[in-house]
C-alpha positions, 0 to 999 in steps of 0.5 A, a space after each residue: 463535481 466530485 473532489 479528491 478526498 483521502 482518509 490514512 491510517 499509521 502503525 508503529 513500526 517494531 522493526 527498523 523503519 529502513 527494513 520495513 520500505 525495504 521490503 514494499 521498494 524490494 519484496 513486495 510480490 512475496 506479499 502472495 506467500 506471507 498473506 494468501 488469505 488476502 493476495 492471490 498472484 502479482 506479476 509485473 507488467 512494464 519492467 522487472 523489478 520496482 523501479 519508478 515508474 514499473 507497473 503491476 497487476 495483482 490479485 487480492 481479496 476484499 471480501 471479493 475478489 478484486 484486482 489491480 494494474 498499477 505504476 511505483 512511483 519511489 522516492 527511496 530518499 523520503 522513503 515513500 511509495 506512492 501506487 496509482 491504479 490504472 485499471 481494476 476494479 477499485 476503478 469501478 468505484 472511483 476516478 482517481 486510487 492512489 495509495 501512499 505508503 510512508 515510513 517515518 523514522 524515530 527515536 526513544 527520545 520523540 514522541 511516537 517513534 518510528 511508523 509506517 503512514 498509510 493515506 490514500 486519496 480517492 475521487 469517487 465515481 459517484 455519490 453514494 460512493 463509500 469511502 475506502 475503509 476497506 483497503 484501509 484495514 488491508 493495508 493496515 493489518 497486513 503493515 501490522 503483520 508484516 512488521 511482526 515477521 521482520 521484527 522476529 526474523 
């Protein structure tokens, strides 16, 4: 019997954690223009903005073109967004696939400072499926690029 597993990674933020979270909360579709090598298209399936419960469709590239339909669960007070895959290529390998973004503020006196943490929870469709490292690598790479952009602008 399979079980829910998880992997996580974090990116130190030079930009404001509020601004970083705000981008994913309000402008996530702009990733298509900012990272065209990784994201091909984005559109709303349910809802017209990034509110809690909105469903979006993404086409992206992880070595091969893939697509998913996912539901967003926003926890604004905790600066957290959960993306739960409802349909798509990720579910060919995983029965359950959720990605969670948390942004954490740290002051200059706190060890580690501010960061964005990505956690991917998944349940493998069968034992031979690897953990979703490629998805985590994409999330971290895009987060680093977005942070650098927000810090400069």
